[in-house]
C-alpha positions in Angstrom: 37.0 -33.4 -3.5 38.8 -30.3 -4.8 37.3 -26.9 -5.6 38.0 -27.0 -9.3 35.6 -29.9 -9.7 32.8 -27.4 -9.3 34.0 -25.4 -12.3 31.5 -26.6 -15.0 28.5 -25.8 -12.8 29.9 -22.4 -11.9 30.6 -21.7 -15.6 26.9 -22.6 -16.3 25.7 -20.4 -13.5 27.7 -17.4 -14.7 26.5 -18.0 -18.3 22.9 -17.9 -17.1 23.6 -14.8 -15.0 25.3 -13.1 -17.9 22.5 -13.7 -20.4 19.9 -12.7 -17.8 21.6 -9.4 -17.1 22.2 -8.9 -20.8 18.5 -9.2 -21.5 17.6 -7.0 -18.5 20.0 -4.3 -19.6 18.6 -4.3 -23.1 15.1 -4.2 -21.8 15.9 -1.2 -19.7 17.5 0.6 -22.7 14.5 -0.3 -24.9 12.0 1.0 -22.4 13.9 4.2 -21.7 14.2 4.9 -25.4 10.7 4.0 -26.4 8.6 5.0 -23.4 10.4 7.4 -21.0 12.0 9.7 -23.6 8.7 10.1 -25.6 6.9 10.7 -22.4 9.3 13.5 -21.5 9.0 15.0 -24.9 5.2 15.0 -25.0 3.5 15.0 -21.6 6.5 16.4 -19.7 7.0 19.4 -21.9 3.3 20.2 -22.2 3.1 20.2 -18.4 6.3 22.2 -18.1 5.0 25.0 -20.4 1.6 25.0 -18.7 -0.4 23.6 -21.7 -1.7 20.7 -19.7 -3.2 20.5 -16.2 -3.4 24.3 -15.6 -4.6 23.7 -12.1 -1.3 22.1 -11.0 0.4 24.2 -8.3 3.9 22.9 -7.3 3.6 24.8 -4.0 0.8 22.4 -3.0 3.0 19.4 -3.1 6.3 20.7 -1.9 7.4 19.8 1.7 6.1 22.5 3.9 8.4 24.2 6.4 7.6 23.6 10.0 6.0 27.0 10.6 3.9 26.6 7.5 2.2 23.3 8.6 -1.3 23.3 10.0 -1.6 22.5 13.6 2.0 23.1 14.4 3.1 25.8 16.8 6.7 26.9 16.6 8.0 27.9 20.0 11.4 29.1 18.9 12.7 29.9 15.5 16.4 30.9 15.0 16.6 34.4 13.5 17.4 34.3 9.7 21.0 35.6 10.0 22.0 33.7 13.1 24.3 30.7 12.5 24.2 27.4 14.4 26.3 27.4 17.6 28.8 24.8 16.3 29.1 26.5 12.9 27.7 23.5 11.0 24.3 22.6 9.7 22.7 19.4 11.1 22.8 17.1 8.1 
């Protein structure tokens, strides 16, 4: 049996895949345009300008530096101006 004999089934699978992705793409565009953008333009801007949730403090949810965390004792901390020994940051 040669590989080309599978062609009709593969054509069917690619057609199903194409239409599935086509619908999923349009669903994403539709949801972005009708849900996410209006959410940004209402709730997001209100919160950004402080009209909503006045008790929100971004400092409370940001990742605390090691020396700011409770229950952590920093034994050594590199002075602010001193660079790493190898000249690079540890990424």
